[in-house]
DRENVEX-200932 format. One record per residue (C-alpha): y, z, x; residue number from 1; residue in one letter. Coordinates in nm, 4 decimals, always signed. Layout:
<recs>
[rec [Y; Z; X]; NUM; "a"]
...
</recs>
This chain:
<recs>
[rec [+10.7190; +12.5567; +18.1467]; 1; "x"]
[rec [+10.7635; +12.3252; +18.4447]; 2; "x"]
[rec [+10.4007; +12.2125; +18.4153]; 3; "x"]
[rec [+10.4562; +12.1371; +18.0465]; 4; "x"]
[rec [+10.7590; +11.9198; +18.1295]; 5; "x"]
[rec [+10.5531; +11.7255; +18.3817]; 6; "x"]
[rec [+10.2728; +11.6693; +18.1293]; 7; "x"]
[rec [+10.5233; +11.5435; +17.8711]; 8; "x"]
[rec [+10.7031; +11.3132; +18.1141]; 9; "x"]
[rec [+10.6777; +10.9372; +18.0640]; 10; "x"]
[rec [+10.5333; +10.8914; +18.4103]; 11; "x"]
[rec [+10.2510; +11.1418; +18.3516]; 12; "x"]
[rec [+10.1662; +10.9885; +18.0136]; 13; "x"]
[rec [+10.1489; +10.6385; +18.1649]; 14; "x"]
[rec [+9.9161; +10.7560; +18.4414]; 15; "x"]
[rec [+9.7057; +10.9503; +18.1900]; 16; "x"]
[rec [+9.6684; +10.6388; +17.9726]; 17; "x"]
[rec [+9.5984; +10.4167; +18.2740]; 18; "x"]
[rec [+9.4227; +10.6295; +18.5429]; 19; "x"]
[rec [+9.3814; +10.3355; +18.7835]; 20; "x"]
[rec [+9.7540; +10.3818; +18.8572]; 21; "x"]
[rec [+9.6610; +10.6854; +19.0689]; 22; "x"]
[rec [+9.5203; +10.4341; +19.3188]; 23; "x"]
[rec [+9.7412; +10.1300; +19.2636]; 24; "x"]
[rec [+10.0819; +10.3025; +19.2575]; 25; "x"]
[rec [+10.0713; +10.4315; +19.6194]; 26; "x"]
[rec [+9.9564; +10.0894; +19.7440]; 27; "x"]
[rec [+10.2313; +9.9145; +19.5450]; 28; "x"]
[rec [+10.4885; +10.1621; +19.6772]; 29; "x"]
[rec [+10.4042; +10.0684; +20.0369]; 30; "x"]
[rec [+10.4151; +9.6944; +19.9597]; 31; "x"]
[rec [+10.7448; +9.7371; +19.7738]; 32; "x"]
[rec [+10.9058; +9.8321; +20.1045]; 33; "x"]
[rec [+10.8154; +9.4894; +20.2460]; 34; "x"]
[rec [+10.9360; +9.3110; +19.9302]; 35; "x"]
[rec [+11.2677; +9.4888; +19.9696]; 36; "x"]
[rec [+11.2964; +9.3899; +20.3373]; 37; "x"]
[rec [+11.2344; +9.0176; +20.2713]; 38; "x"]
[rec [+11.4550; +9.0100; +19.9589]; 39; "x"]
[rec [+11.7453; +8.8264; +20.1274]; 40; "x"]
[rec [+11.5056; +8.5441; +20.2150]; 41; "x"]
[rec [+11.2672; +8.5514; +19.9193]; 42; "x"]
[rec [+11.3326; +8.7397; +19.5972]; 43; "x"]
[rec [+11.0046; +8.8215; +19.4220]; 44; "x"]
[rec [+11.0298; +8.9388; +19.0606]; 45; "x"]
[rec [+10.7695; +9.0929; +18.8328]; 46; "x"]
[rec [+10.7896; +9.1585; +18.4598]; 47; "x"]
[rec [+10.5843; +9.2026; +18.1458]; 48; "x"]
[rec [+10.5435; +8.9740; +17.8474]; 49; "x"]
[rec [+10.5432; +9.1376; +17.5034]; 50; "x"]
[rec [+10.1878; +9.0347; +17.4288]; 51; "x"]
[rec [+10.1142; +9.2787; +17.1459]; 52; "x"]
[rec [+10.3127; +9.1101; +16.8651]; 53; "x"]
[rec [+10.3405; +8.7374; +16.8078]; 54; "x"]
[rec [+10.7135; +8.7356; +16.7320]; 55; "x"]
[rec [+10.8164; +8.8835; +17.0658]; 56; "x"]
[rec [+10.5325; +8.7096; +17.2494]; 57; "x"]
[rec [+10.6548; +8.3687; +17.1335]; 58; "x"]
[rec [+11.0317; +8.3954; +17.1023]; 59; "x"]
[rec [+11.1165; +8.6313; +17.3908]; 60; "x"]
[rec [+10.9159; +8.4056; +17.6194]; 61; "x"]
[rec [+11.0619; +8.0798; +17.4845]; 62; "x"]
[rec [+11.4169; +8.2103; +17.5254]; 63; "x"]
[rec [+11.3416; +8.3392; +17.8757]; 64; "x"]
[rec [+11.2286; +7.9922; +17.9859]; 65; "x"]
[rec [+11.5247; +7.8276; +17.8117]; 66; "x"]
[rec [+11.7697; +8.0639; +17.9829]; 67; "x"]
[rec [+11.6103; +8.0014; +18.3205]; 68; "x"]
[rec [+11.6482; +7.6261; +18.2762]; 69; "x"]
[rec [+11.9948; +7.6305; +18.1204]; 70; "x"]
[rec [+12.1476; +7.8726; +18.3711]; 71; "x"]
[rec [+11.9420; +7.7465; +18.6664]; 72; "x"]
[rec [+11.8065; +8.0917; +18.7493]; 73; "x"]
[rec [+11.6109; +8.1154; +19.0727]; 74; "x"]
[rec [+11.3431; +8.3403; +19.2159]; 75; "x"]
[rec [+10.9658; +8.3709; +19.2418]; 76; "x"]
[rec [+10.8550; +8.5297; +18.9154]; 77; "x"]
[rec [+10.5248; +8.6803; +18.8147]; 78; "x"]
[rec [+10.4286; +8.8189; +18.4736]; 79; "x"]
[rec [+10.1513; +9.0234; +18.3218]; 80; "x"]
[rec [+10.0211; +9.1188; +17.9791]; 81; "x"]
[rec [+10.0490; +9.4953; +17.9179]; 82; "x"]
[rec [+9.8101; +9.4567; +17.6227]; 83; "x"]
[rec [+9.5476; +9.2087; +17.5145]; 84; "x"]
[rec [+9.7365; +8.8973; +17.3921]; 85; "x"]
[rec [+9.7769; +8.8955; +17.0149]; 86; "x"]
[rec [+9.7175; +8.5196; +17.0131]; 87; "x"]
[rec [+9.4999; +8.3500; +17.2752]; 88; "x"]
[rec [+9.6342; +8.0003; +17.2093]; 89; "x"]
[rec [+9.9899; +8.1188; +17.2636]; 90; "x"]
[rec [+9.8789; +8.2925; +17.5836]; 91; "x"]
[rec [+9.7245; +7.9637; +17.6982]; 92; "x"]
[rec [+10.0523; +7.7796; +17.6364]; 93; "x"]
[rec [+10.2548; +8.0487; +17.8139]; 94; "x"]
[rec [+10.0283; +8.0316; +18.1188]; 95; "x"]
[rec [+10.1075; +7.6608; +18.1460]; 96; "x"]
[rec [+10.4734; +7.7550; +18.1897]; 97; "x"]
[rec [+10.4723; +8.0905; +18.3723]; 98; "x"]
[rec [+10.2634; +8.2556; +18.6433]; 99; "x"]
[rec [+10.0639; +8.5353; +18.4790]; 100; "x"]
[rec [+9.8760; +8.7726; +18.7093]; 101; "x"]
[rec [+9.6332; +9.0571; +18.6289]; 102; "x"]
[rec [+9.7840; +9.3758; +18.4908]; 103; "x"]
[rec [+9.6095; +9.5878; +18.7546]; 104; "x"]
[rec [+9.8171; +9.4111; +19.0232]; 105; "x"]
[rec [+10.1514; +9.3739; +18.8473]; 106; "x"]
[rec [+10.1794; +9.6973; +18.6472]; 107; "x"]
[rec [+10.2382; +9.9420; +18.9368]; 108; "x"]
[rec [+10.5119; +9.7212; +19.0838]; 109; "x"]
[rec [+10.6813; +9.6906; +18.7437]; 110; "x"]
[rec [+10.6821; +10.0694; +18.6985]; 111; "x"]
[rec [+10.8283; +10.1227; +19.0453]; 112; "x"]
[rec [+11.0980; +9.8596; +18.9941]; 113; "x"]
[rec [+11.1984; +10.0265; +18.6672]; 114; "x"]
[rec [+11.2209; +10.3710; +18.8244]; 115; "x"]
[rec [+11.4621; +10.2920; +19.1076]; 116; "x"]
[rec [+11.8002; +10.1330; +19.0452]; 117; "x"]
[rec [+11.8151; +9.9565; +19.3832]; 118; "x"]
[rec [+11.4922; +9.7727; +19.2942]; 119; "x"]
[rec [+11.6117; +9.6401; +18.9557]; 120; "x"]
[rec [+11.6699; +9.2968; +19.1106]; 121; "x"]
[rec [+11.2912; +9.2664; +19.1392]; 122; "x"]
[rec [+11.2422; +9.2968; +18.7626]; 123; "x"]
[rec [+11.2341; +8.9830; +18.5525]; 124; "x"]
[rec [+11.2881; +8.9772; +18.1785]; 125; "x"]
[rec [+11.4831; +8.8196; +17.8960]; 126; "x"]
[rec [+11.7741; +9.0617; +17.8564]; 127; "x"]
[rec [+11.8469; +8.9414; +17.5022]; 128; "x"]
[rec [+11.4937; +8.9970; +17.3691]; 129; "x"]
[rec [+11.4354; +8.7587; +17.0742]; 130; "x"]
[rec [+11.8040; +8.6940; +16.9991]; 131; "x"]
[rec [+11.9331; +8.3470; +17.0842]; 132; "x"]
[rec [+12.2823; +8.4574; +17.1899]; 133; "x"]
[rec [+12.3396; +8.1384; +17.3889]; 134; "x"]
[rec [+12.2331; +7.9005; +17.1073]; 135; "x"]
[rec [+11.9698; +7.7512; +17.3338]; 136; "x"]
[rec [+11.7277; +7.6655; +17.0527]; 137; "x"]
[rec [+11.9609; +7.3845; +16.9443]; 138; "x"]
[rec [+12.0512; +7.2860; +17.3010]; 139; "x"]
[rec [+11.7065; +7.2490; +17.4566]; 140; "x"]
[rec [+11.3696; +7.1089; +17.3431]; 141; "x"]
[rec [+11.0666; +7.3294; +17.2855]; 142; "x"]
[rec [+10.9264; +7.4752; +17.6079]; 143; "x"]
[rec [+10.6120; +7.6425; +17.4709]; 144; "x"]
[rec [+10.4560; +7.3389; +17.3118]; 145; "x"]
[rec [+10.1137; +7.1923; +17.2426]; 146; "x"]
[rec [+9.9584; +6.9095; +17.4415]; 147; "x"]
[rec [+9.8695; +6.5734; +17.2867]; 148; "x"]
[rec [+9.5027; +6.6691; +17.3057]; 149; "x"]
[rec [+9.5688; +6.9930; +17.1168]; 150; "x"]
[rec [+9.7676; +6.8116; +16.8488]; 151; "x"]
[rec [+9.4804; +6.5653; +16.8062]; 152; "x"]
[rec [+9.2360; +6.8544; +16.7793]; 153; "x"]
[rec [+9.4447; +7.0225; +16.5096]; 154; "x"]
[rec [+9.4786; +6.7051; +16.3066]; 155; "x"]
[rec [+9.1020; +6.6527; +16.3200]; 156; "x"]
[rec [+9.0437; +7.0030; +16.1833]; 157; "x"]
[rec [+9.2819; +6.9370; +15.8922]; 158; "x"]
[rec [+9.1152; +6.6026; +15.8241]; 159; "x"]
[rec [+8.7686; +6.7628; +15.8271]; 160; "x"]
[rec [+8.8756; +6.9878; +15.5399]; 161; "x"]
[rec [+9.0601; +6.7131; +15.3517]; 162; "x"]
[rec [+9.4112; +6.8304; +15.4414]; 163; "x"]
[rec [+9.5799; +6.5255; +15.5874]; 164; "x"]
[rec [+9.8746; +6.2937; +15.5194]; 165; "x"]
[rec [+10.0760; +6.5628; +15.3416]; 166; "x"]
[rec [+10.3833; +6.7560; +15.4466]; 167; "x"]
[rec [+10.2950; +7.1169; +15.5211]; 168; "x"]
[rec [+10.5058; +7.4142; +15.4121]; 169; "x"]
[rec [+10.4181; +7.7600; +15.5411]; 170; "x"]
[rec [+10.4871; +8.0934; +15.3721]; 171; "x"]
[rec [+10.4771; +8.4078; +15.5842]; 172; "x"]
[rec [+10.5535; +8.7132; +15.3722]; 173; "x"]
[rec [+10.5383; +9.0510; +15.5389]; 174; "x"]
[rec [+10.3412; +9.3474; +15.4130]; 175; "x"]
[rec [+10.2302; +9.6501; +15.6127]; 176; "x"]
[rec [+9.8677; +9.5468; +15.6701]; 177; "x"]
[rec [+9.8988; +9.4089; +16.0232]; 178; "x"]
[rec [+10.1269; +9.6760; +16.1688]; 179; "x"]
[rec [+9.9177; +9.9520; +16.0131]; 180; "x"]
[rec [+9.6062; +9.8117; +16.1768]; 181; "x"]
[rec [+9.7736; +9.7968; +16.5181]; 182; "x"]
[rec [+10.0079; +10.0975; +16.5225]; 183; "x"]
[rec [+9.8583; +10.3415; +16.2736]; 184; "x"]
[rec [+9.8254; +10.6113; +16.5422]; 185; "x"]
[rec [+10.1852; +10.5835; +16.6600]; 186; "x"]
[rec [+10.4100; +10.6140; +16.3565]; 187; "x"]
[rec [+10.4324; +10.5800; +15.9818]; 188; "x"]
[rec [+10.4887; +10.2148; +15.9044]; 189; "x"]
[rec [+10.5828; +10.2899; +15.5453]; 190; "x"]
[rec [+10.8662; +10.5179; +15.6560]; 191; "x"]
[rec [+11.0066; +10.2653; +15.9001]; 192; "x"]
[rec [+10.9494; +9.9105; +15.7721]; 193; "x"]
[rec [+10.8496; +9.9651; +15.4095]; 194; "x"]
[rec [+11.1787; +9.8391; +15.2654]; 195; "x"]
[rec [+11.1216; +9.5008; +15.4303]; 196; "x"]
[rec [+10.7767; +9.4364; +15.2786]; 197; "x"]
[rec [+10.7259; +9.2278; +14.9656]; 198; "x"]
[rec [+10.4532; +9.1417; +14.7156]; 199; "x"]
[rec [+10.2970; +8.7962; +14.7540]; 200; "x"]
[rec [+10.2711; +8.7776; +14.3733]; 201; "x"]
[rec [+10.6461; +8.7075; +14.3627]; 202; "x"]
[rec [+10.5918; +8.3816; +14.5531]; 203; "x"]
[rec [+10.3169; +8.2267; +14.3411]; 204; "x"]
[rec [+10.5463; +8.0216; +14.1178]; 205; "x"]
[rec [+10.7335; +7.8823; +14.4170]; 206; "x"]
[rec [+10.4043; +7.7849; +14.5818]; 207; "x"]
[rec [+10.2847; +7.6150; +14.2644]; 208; "x"]
[rec [+10.6117; +7.4259; +14.2336]; 209; "x"]
[rec [+10.5675; +7.2827; +14.5847]; 210; "x"]
[rec [+10.1957; +7.2154; +14.5366]; 211; "x"]
[rec [+10.2605; +7.0146; +14.2202]; 212; "x"]
[rec [+10.5140; +6.8088; +14.4125]; 213; "x"]
[rec [+10.2418; +6.7116; +14.6575]; 214; "x"]
[rec [+10.3207; +6.9460; +14.9443]; 215; "x"]
[rec [+10.0401; +7.1281; +15.1216]; 216; "x"]
[rec [+10.1237; +7.4989; +15.0998]; 217; "x"]
[rec [+9.9752; +7.7540; +15.3384]; 218; "x"]
[rec [+10.0133; +8.1284; +15.2936]; 219; "x"]
[rec [+9.9953; +8.2562; +15.6522]; 220; "x"]
[rec [+9.9110; +8.5954; +15.8025]; 221; "x"]
[rec [+9.6679; +8.7628; +16.0404]; 222; "x"]
[rec [+9.5961; +9.0562; +15.8088]; 223; "x"]
[rec [+9.7192; +9.0740; +15.4503]; 224; "x"]
[rec [+9.6846; +9.3189; +15.1632]; 225; "x"]
[rec [+9.5363; +9.0837; +14.9061]; 226; "x"]
[rec [+9.4433; +8.7276; +14.8259]; 227; "x"]
[rec [+9.6720; +8.5049; +14.6250]; 228; "x"]
[rec [+9.5262; +8.4415; +14.2819]; 229; "x"]
[rec [+9.6059; +8.0692; +14.2583]; 230; "x"]
[rec [+9.3606; +7.7861; +14.2185]; 231; "x"]
[rec [+9.5214; +7.4616; +14.3308]; 232; "x"]
[rec [+9.3925; +7.2077; +14.5802]; 233; "x"]
[rec [+9.7248; +7.2057; +14.7651]; 234; "x"]
[rec [+9.7514; +7.5850; +14.8113]; 235; "x"]
[rec [+9.5569; +7.7406; +15.0986]; 236; "x"]
[rec [+9.5265; +8.1150; +15.1484]; 237; "x"]
[rec [+9.4970; +8.0847; +15.5253]; 238; "x"]
[rec [+9.3989; +8.4467; +15.6122]; 239; "x"]
[rec [+9.0722; +8.3808; +15.4257]; 240; "x"]
[rec [+9.0158; +8.0254; +15.5575]; 241; "x"]
[rec [+8.7035; +7.9144; +15.7432]; 242; "x"]
[rec [+8.9160; +7.7341; +16.0016]; 243; "x"]
[rec [+9.1491; +8.0272; +16.0650]; 244; "x"]
[rec [+9.1902; +8.0788; +16.4404]; 245; "x"]
[rec [+9.4489; +8.1595; +16.7044]; 246; "x"]
[rec [+9.4738; +7.7877; +16.7727]; 247; "x"]
[rec [+9.5403; +7.6949; +16.4091]; 248; "x"]
[rec [+9.7955; +7.9782; +16.3795]; 249; "x"]
[rec [+10.0067; +7.7921; +16.6338]; 250; "x"]
[rec [+9.9176; +7.4359; +16.5361]; 251; "x"]
[rec [+10.0162; +7.4788; +16.1710]; 252; "x"]
[rec [+10.3599; +7.6061; +16.2701]; 253; "x"]
[rec [+10.4032; +7.3015; +16.4935]; 254; "x"]
[rec [+10.2818; +7.0704; +16.2161]; 255; "x"]
[rec [+10.4918; +7.2230; +15.9367]; 256; "x"]
[rec [+10.7761; +7.0554; +15.7491]; 257; "x"]
[rec [+10.9524; +7.3898; +15.7157]; 258; "x"]
[rec [+10.8765; +7.7606; +15.6944]; 259; "x"]
[rec [+10.9510; +8.0276; +15.4352]; 260; "x"]
[rec [+10.9788; +8.3851; +15.5612]; 261; "x"]
[rec [+11.1097; +8.7265; +15.4668]; 262; "x"]
[rec [+11.1428; +8.7976; +15.8390]; 263; "x"]
[rec [+10.8275; +8.8959; +16.0197]; 264; "x"]
[rec [+10.6775; +8.8122; +16.3567]; 265; "x"]
[rec [+10.5083; +8.4807; +16.2791]; 266; "x"]
[rec [+10.8385; +8.3118; +16.1924]; 267; "x"]
[rec [+10.9151; +8.3072; +16.5667]; 268; "x"]
[rec [+10.6831; +8.0049; +16.5786]; 269; "x"]
[rec [+10.9143; +7.8186; +16.3399]; 270; "x"]
[rec [+11.1966; +7.8963; +16.5804]; 271; "x"]
[rec [+11.0266; +7.7881; +16.9025]; 272; "x"]
[rec [+10.9083; +7.4628; +16.7407]; 273; "x"]
[rec [+11.2625; +7.3970; +16.6058]; 274; "x"]
[rec [+11.1510; +7.3931; +16.2420]; 275; "x"]
[rec [+11.3832; +7.4427; +15.9423]; 276; "x"]
[rec [+11.3421; +7.7932; +15.8046]; 277; "x"]
[rec [+11.4278; +7.9603; +15.4746]; 278; "x"]
[rec [+11.4984; +8.3285; +15.5399]; 279; "x"]
[rec [+11.4488; +8.5304; +15.2236]; 280; "x"]
[rec [+11.6279; +8.8634; +15.2405]; 281; "x"]
[rec [+11.7596; +8.8373; +15.5977]; 282; "x"]
[rec [+11.7137; +9.2102; +15.6512]; 283; "x"]
[rec [+11.8877; +9.3641; +15.8344]; 284; "x"]
[rec [+12.1817; +9.1390; +15.7592]; 285; "x"]
[rec [+12.3466; +9.1962; +16.0972]; 286; "x"]
[rec [+12.0422; +9.0542; +16.2760]; 287; "x"]
[rec [+11.9785; +8.7475; +16.0612]; 288; "x"]
[rec [+11.8787; +8.4202; +16.2237]; 289; "x"]
[rec [+12.2125; +8.2535; +16.2941]; 290; "x"]
[rec [+12.1930; +8.0537; +16.6160]; 291; "x"]
[rec [+12.0645; +7.7235; +16.4752]; 292; "x"]
[rec [+12.1676; +7.4754; +16.2088]; 293; "x"]
[rec [+11.8022; +7.4818; +16.0944]; 294; "x"]
[rec [+11.8280; +7.8230; +15.9268]; 295; "x"]
[rec [+11.9105; +7.8850; +15.5621]; 296; "x"]
[rec [+11.9810; +8.2512; +15.4840]; 297; "x"]
[rec [+11.9789; +8.4678; +15.1744]; 298; "x"]
[rec [+12.0399; +8.8441; +15.1533]; 299; "x"]
[rec [+11.8469; +9.1045; +14.9561]; 300; "x"]
[rec [+12.0524; +9.3089; +14.7135]; 301; "x"]
[rec [+12.1707; +9.6375; +14.8625]; 302; "x"]
[rec [+12.2008; +9.8552; +14.5531]; 303; "x"]
[rec [+12.4118; +10.1702; +14.5868]; 304; "x"]
[rec [+12.2773; +10.4458; +14.3626]; 305; "x"]
[rec [+12.6063; +10.6303; +14.3991]; 306; "x"]
[rec [+12.8281; +10.3341; +14.3043]; 307; "x"]
[rec [+12.5691; +10.1941; +14.0623]; 308; "x"]
[rec [+12.6177; +9.8386; +14.1838]; 309; "x"]
[rec [+12.5219; +9.6025; +14.4650]; 310; "x"]
[rec [+12.7161; +9.6411; +14.7876]; 311; "x"]
[rec [+12.9287; +9.3623; +14.9261]; 312; "x"]
[rec [+12.8610; +9.2256; +15.2735]; 313; "x"]
[rec [+13.1587; +9.4176; +15.4116]; 314; "x"]
[rec [+13.0339; +9.7434; +15.2571]; 315; "x"]
[rec [+12.6901; +9.6963; +15.4136]; 316; "x"]
[rec [+12.8540; +9.6803; +15.7556]; 317; "x"]
[rec [+13.0888; +9.9708; +15.6786]; 318; "x"]
[rec [+12.7909; +10.1927; +15.5885]; 319; "x"]
[rec [+12.6298; +10.1134; +15.9263]; 320; "x"]
[rec [+12.3306; +9.9510; +15.7581]; 321; "x"]
[rec [+12.3835; +9.5980; +15.8855]; 322; "x"]
[rec [+12.1808; +9.6516; +16.2040]; 323; "x"]
[rec [+11.9257; +9.9053; +16.0814]; 324; "x"]
[rec [+11.5547; +9.8277; +16.0649]; 325; "x"]
[rec [+11.4705; +10.1819; +15.9578]; 326; "x"]
[rec [+11.3953; +10.2524; +15.5931]; 327; "x"]
[rec [+11.5135; +10.6124; +15.6338]; 328; "x"]
[rec [+11.8679; +10.4984; +15.7119]; 329; "x"]
[rec [+11.8900; +10.3298; +15.3732]; 330; "x"]
[rec [+11.7466; +10.6336; +15.1969]; 331; "x"]
[rec [+12.0035; +10.8608; +15.3605]; 332; "x"]
[rec [+12.2838; +10.6402; +15.2262]; 333; "x"]
[rec [+12.1230; +10.6206; +14.8797]; 334; "x"]
[rec [+12.0931; +10.2445; +14.9111]; 335; "x"]
[rec [+11.7931; +10.0679; +14.7609]; 336; "x"]
[rec [+11.6821; +9.7245; +14.8778]; 337; "x"]
[rec [+11.6084; +9.5096; +14.5728]; 338; "x"]
[rec [+11.3844; +9.2093; +14.6339]; 339; "x"]
[rec [+11.4212; +8.8704; +14.4724]; 340; "x"]
[rec [+11.2451; +8.7981; +14.1460]; 341; "x"]
[rec [+10.9943; +8.5182; +14.1142]; 342; "x"]
[rec [+11.2349; +8.2725; +13.9469]; 343; "x"]
[rec [+11.4973; +8.3379; +14.2166]; 344; "x"]
[rec [+11.2505; +8.2589; +14.4935]; 345; "x"]
[rec [+11.1593; +7.9333; +14.3168]; 346; "x"]
[rec [+11.5273; +7.8382; +14.3043]; 347; "x"]
[rec [+11.5688; +7.9167; +14.6743]; 348; "x"]
[rec [+11.2731; +7.6900; +14.7473]; 349; "x"]
[rec [+11.4421; +7.4075; +14.5550]; 350; "x"]
[rec [+11.7577; +7.4811; +14.7504]; 351; "x"]
[rec [+11.5612; +7.4624; +15.0765]; 352; "x"]
[rec [+11.4172; +7.1220; +14.9869]; 353; "x"]
[rec [+11.7712; +6.9987; +14.9395]; 354; "x"]
[rec [+11.8803; +7.1664; +15.2633]; 355; "x"]
[rec [+11.6272; +6.9902; +15.4859]; 356; "x"]
[rec [+11.7262; +6.6558; +15.3355]; 357; "x"]
[rec [+12.1024; +6.7008; +15.3185]; 358; "x"]
[rec [+12.2550; +6.9649; +15.5491]; 359; "x"]
[rec [+12.6034; +6.8156; +15.5127]; 360; "x"]
[rec [+12.6318; +6.9516; +15.1570]; 361; "x"]
[rec [+12.6012; +7.3026; +15.3039]; 362; "x"]
[rec [+12.8311; +7.2381; +15.5967]; 363; "x"]
[rec [+13.1075; +7.1152; +15.3666]; 364; "x"]
[rec [+13.0555; +7.3752; +15.0926]; 365; "x"]
[rec [+13.3726; +7.5883; +15.0575]; 366; "x"]
[rec [+13.1875; +7.9049; +14.9566]; 367; "x"]
[rec [+12.9525; +7.8652; +15.2525]; 368; "x"]
[rec [+13.2451; +7.8255; +15.4895]; 369; "x"]
[rec [+13.4186; +8.1317; +15.3519]; 370; "x"]
[rec [+13.1141; +8.3591; +15.3660]; 371; "x"]
[rec [+13.0264; +8.2367; +15.7153]; 372; "x"]
[rec [+13.3794; +8.3142; +15.8350]; 373; "x"]
[rec [+13.3539; +8.6630; +15.6871]; 374; "x"]
[rec [+13.0159; +8.7132; +15.8530]; 375; "x"]
[rec [+13.1595; +8.6045; +16.1896]; 376; "x"]
[rec [+13.4469; +8.8482; +16.1480]; 377; "x"]
[rec [+13.2142; +9.1380; +16.0671]; 378; "x"]
[rec [+12.9788; +9.0553; +16.3538]; 379; "x"]
[rec [+13.2692; +9.0435; +16.5999]; 380; "x"]
[rec [+13.3997; +9.3742; +16.4654]; 381; "x"]
[rec [+13.0752; +9.5726; +16.4549]; 382; "x"]
[rec [+12.8580; +9.4085; +16.7225]; 383; "x"]
[rec [+13.1001; +9.4669; +17.0084]; 384; "x"]
[rec [+12.8347; +9.4247; +17.2777]; 385; "x"]
[rec [+12.7319; +9.0828; +17.1385]; 386; "x"]
[rec [+12.3663; +9.1850; +17.1230]; 387; "x"]
[rec [+12.2449; +8.9633; +16.8402]; 388; "x"]
[rec [+12.4535; +8.6477; +16.8005]; 389; "x"]
[rec [+12.6165; +8.3624; +16.9827]; 390; "x"]
[rec [+12.7890; +8.1008; +16.7733]; 391; "x"]
[rec [+12.7036; +8.1306; +16.4040]; 392; "x"]
[rec [+12.5474; +7.7951; +16.3202]; 393; "x"]
[rec [+12.3231; +7.8848; +16.0265]; 394; "x"]
[rec [+12.4045; +7.8472; +15.6566]; 395; "x"]
[rec [+12.3797; +8.0576; +15.3453]; 396; "x"]
[rec [+12.1847; +7.9269; +15.0494]; 397; "x"]
[rec [+12.4167; +7.7502; +14.8053]; 398; "x"]
[rec [+12.2149; +7.8892; +14.5161]; 399; "x"]
[rec [+12.2474; +8.2418; +14.6556]; 400; "x"]
[rec [+12.6240; +8.2050; +14.6833]; 401; "x"]
[rec [+12.6517; +8.0518; +14.3372]; 402; "x"]
[rec [+12.4852; +8.3605; +14.1893]; 403; "x"]
[rec [+12.6345; +8.6272; +14.4140]; 404; "x"]
[rec [+12.9590; +8.5032; +14.5683]; 405; "x"]
[rec [+13.1957; +8.7341; +14.3786]; 406; "x"]
[rec [+13.0200; +9.0605; +14.4535]; 407; "x"]
[rec [+12.9065; +8.9517; +14.8015]; 408; "x"]
[rec [+13.2584; +8.8880; +14.9362]; 409; "x"]
[rec [+13.4232; +9.1671; +14.7357]; 410; "x"]
</recs>
């Protein structure tokens, strides 16, 4: 029984998955003693970067650097990638800003620092993950940015394919293709995130509307379920492009006029490059992007099968669904997430075009003010530890409120 407990322990599993730790851990343990002794004179910190998924890789790192600058944090910090970087261009940018050392050196120290409370001072990390609780995105310029040479390179690639001198709008719509390819052995994606996925078919009319207006529309994604069946010179299905690359993944976000997302990892690039962003669905509602005046939010309908109607914002919080990412939580409460129809998405796109040109009409909108005040109240009431939000600076879509105000603030 005791042997079974040892085999099932986290420490044993980590060593089993990374056998080199049998050698490196004892060496690191000896060296840790010296790091502890010199700590009053020189504090050395080691931490990991979430290199497996682009959202955390980009935004956690950007916010870490912003916090270090804004709060003047000191110390000698070293980082490592626990996995192969999900985007090599982003890794290249990060390594211009942080000291990244080989995993074989850093990993044993990180594990030791985590294990012992008195060594926690030697760990370095962004304690707020990818949540901008200090509103630093609006206070500081982009830290993880491209060089002039890289921008020139990206523009040349667009010009080579005839895509120049047009404003670029990016769509990133989540389905389960990418996570299934990466995590299929760990858990059932459909059980956990399935309620957040959407069908790209619902976005075709909105893309066509923008394309006909002269915008260059890119459908983004590393792995996607299916191609978009649209033939228009201004619509590019990027996952199937000849020039698709880690570099262009990042460059296009930097180049974009604004982004459209139903909340998935890639939209972190819109955030770090300070781009306006239309958030379709904002699920879960308690974790919506709120820290910047660049964000326009909408909320998917939370349909109660028991009440036979959509829930109000207050009811979503009362049912403890406002902070849940897990599909099973919604099923247990008999609440179905209803996605937007094609014509609604097109209207939100029109609303977004107005938003990027005239934010004052949203700031002065009475319905927007009222819903934002209610949201602040609910966040303060239910997020007691202040995990997800600082000041609420984002806006709700005027079109969304026009259609849903009465039931949403019920």
